[in-house]
C-alpha positions as CSV (number, residue, x, y, z in Angstrom):
1,M,-0.1,0.1,0.0
2,K,2.9,2.4,0.8
3,K,4.5,1.7,-2.6
4,I,1.0,2.5,-4.3
5,L,0.8,5.7,-2.5
6,S,4.4,6.7,-3.2
7,A,3.8,6.1,-6.9
8,F,0.6,8.2,-6.8
9,A,2.5,11.1,-5.1
10,L,5.2,10.9,-7.8
11,V,2.6,11.0,-10.6
12,A,0.8,13.7,-9.0
13,I,3.9,16.0,-8.5
14,L,5.6,15.3,-11.9
15,P,3.2,17.6,-13.7
16,M,3.8,20.5,-11.3
17,V,7.5,20.1,-11.8
18,G,7.2,20.3,-15.6
19,C,5.0,23.4,-15.1
20,A,7.6,25.1,-13.0
21,S,10.4,24.5,-15.3
22,K,8.7,25.6,-18.4
23,P,10.7,28.4,-20.2
24,A,9.4,31.9,-20.3
25,T,8.1,33.4,-23.4
26,P,10.7,35.9,-24.6
27,T,10.0,39.4,-24.6
28,L,10.0,41.7,-27.6
29,M,12.6,44.2,-27.2
30,M,13.7,47.5,-28.9
31,G,14.6,47.1,-32.5
32,E,12.2,44.1,-33.0
33,S,8.9,44.2,-35.1
34,V,5.6,44.3,-33.5
35,I,2.8,42.9,-35.8
36,L,-0.9,42.9,-34.9
37,D,-2.1,40.9,-37.9
38,G,-5.3,39.0,-37.4
39,I,-7.0,40.8,-34.6
40,E,-10.3,42.5,-34.4
41,D,-11.7,45.2,-32.5
42,Q,-14.9,45.1,-30.3
43,R,-16.9,45.7,-33.3
44,G,-15.5,43.0,-35.5
45,N,-13.3,45.2,-37.6
46,R,-10.1,43.7,-38.8
47,F,-6.7,45.6,-37.7
48,E,-5.4,47.6,-40.7
49,H,-3.2,50.2,-39.0
50,Q,0.0,48.2,-39.0
51,N,1.7,50.9,-41.0
52,N,0.2,53.9,-39.4
53,M,0.9,52.8,-35.7
54,Q,3.1,55.1,-33.6
55,T,2.2,54.1,-30.1
56,L,0.7,50.9,-28.8
57,L,-1.0,50.9,-25.5
58,F,-1.1,47.2,-24.2
59,V,-3.2,46.2,-21.3
60,D,-3.1,42.9,-19.6
61,G,-5.4,43.1,-16.5
62,M,-8.1,45.1,-14.9
63,D,-5.7,47.6,-13.1
64,A,-4.2,48.4,-16.2
65,K,-7.4,48.7,-18.3
66,N,-8.6,51.2,-15.6
67,V,-5.4,53.5,-16.0
68,A,-6.0,53.4,-19.9
69,R,-9.7,53.9,-19.8
70,E,-9.3,57.0,-17.4
71,S,-6.3,58.3,-19.6
72,L,-8.3,57.9,-22.9
73,K,-11.1,60.1,-21.5
74,S,-9.0,63.2,-22.0
75,I,-7.8,62.8,-25.5
76,D,-9.3,63.4,-29.1
77,V,-9.8,59.8,-30.2
78,S,-9.2,60.9,-33.9
79,C,-5.5,59.8,-33.6
80,M,-7.0,56.3,-32.6
81,E,-9.2,56.3,-35.7
82,A,-6.2,57.1,-37.9
83,G,-4.3,54.3,-36.2
84,K,-1.6,56.3,-34.7
85,L,-2.6,55.3,-31.1
86,V,-3.4,51.6,-30.8
87,Y,-5.1,50.2,-27.8
88,L,-4.6,46.3,-27.5
89,A,-6.3,44.4,-24.7
90,D,-5.3,40.7,-23.9
91,I,-8.7,38.9,-23.4
92,S,-7.3,35.3,-23.7
93,G,-7.9,34.5,-20.1
94,M,-11.5,35.4,-19.8
95,P,-13.9,32.6,-20.5
96,S,-15.5,33.1,-24.1
97,L,-19.0,32.9,-22.8
98,I,-18.2,35.9,-20.4
99,S,-16.4,37.8,-23.2
100,N,-19.0,37.3,-25.9
101,L,-22.3,37.9,-23.9
102,I,-21.0,40.6,-21.3
103,A,-17.5,42.2,-21.9
104,I,-17.3,42.7,-25.6
105,P,-20.9,44.2,-25.9
106,K,-19.9,46.6,-22.9
107,L,-16.7,47.5,-25.1
108,R,-18.9,48.6,-28.1
109,H,-20.1,51.5,-26.2
110,Y,-16.4,53.1,-26.1
111,P,-16.0,55.8,-28.7
112,Y,-12.7,54.3,-29.8
113,S,-11.5,50.8,-31.0
114,I,-10.1,48.2,-28.6
115,W,-8.1,45.9,-30.4
116,L,-8.7,42.4,-28.7
117,D,-6.2,39.4,-28.5
118,R,-8.6,36.7,-28.0
119,E,-6.2,33.9,-28.0
120,G,-3.1,35.5,-26.4
121,D,-0.9,34.7,-29.2
122,V,-0.5,38.2,-30.7
123,S,0.5,39.9,-27.3
124,E,2.4,37.0,-25.6
125,S,5.6,38.5,-26.2
126,L,5.0,41.9,-25.3
127,P,6.6,43.3,-22.3
128,V,4.2,43.6,-19.1
129,Q,4.3,44.9,-15.6
130,D,1.5,44.1,-13.1
131,G,-1.1,46.8,-13.0
132,K,0.5,49.0,-15.8
133,V,-0.1,50.0,-19.2
134,T,2.7,48.9,-21.6
135,V,3.4,51.8,-23.9
136,I,5.3,51.0,-26.9
137,G,6.7,53.7,-29.3
138,V,6.8,52.2,-32.8
139,K,8.2,53.4,-36.3
140,H,7.8,51.6,-39.3
141,Q,6.6,48.5,-37.2
142,V,9.8,48.5,-35.2
143,I,9.8,49.0,-31.4
144,E,11.8,52.2,-30.5
145,S,10.7,52.6,-27.0
146,V,9.0,50.9,-24.0
147,M,7.6,52.5,-20.9
148,F,5.0,51.5,-18.3
149,A,2.5,53.7,-17.0
150,G,0.8,53.0,-13.5
151,D,-1.3,55.9,-13.3
152,A,-3.7,57.9,-15.8
153,T,-1.8,61.2,-15.3
154,T,1.7,59.5,-16.4
155,L,-0.2,57.8,-19.3
156,S,-2.0,61.0,-20.4
157,E,1.4,63.0,-20.4
158,H,2.8,60.6,-22.5
159,I,0.1,60.2,-25.4
160,G,-0.9,63.8,-25.1
161,T,2.2,64.4,-27.5
162,L,0.5,62.2,-30.0
163,C,-3.3,62.8,-29.3
164,P,-4.2,66.3,-28.4
165,P,-6.5,66.8,-25.6
166,V,-10.4,66.8,-26.0
167,T,-11.6,70.4,-26.9
168,T,-14.8,71.4,-25.6
169,P,-17.0,74.2,-27.5
């Protein structure tokens, strides 16, 4: 009986060891290309701004989403419509039932496109810091800079050079 329990414990622990030793996904770095082909926004539009993209905002979690949402309230979204500023969200961890029935319909109310990585494969090598928006400067599809914004003020200051503030008549 003792041998059976030992064998069972070994079989139960081996998969955990395999997961712990899994190599980390390499992170894209400066000088490398960032390609967002094959993604769609919350309205089902295909991404066609690869050549126009100057800044990529990447959110990978609720805290980062809140920072981005607060910051984007203050800008003229025409720069997003032109594809200069691109907002990419990784929703691969969300159950598809929840994303399709609740999250994506709610996102359709935003006045700008949120490009959705449903499978996680497009954004898997983008750099991330917990709770922060990844801000990637891009020129001719090549990464020129990477910074992380943990609050809306910092993010607004950075994207304000690309997208002017909203003007009220």
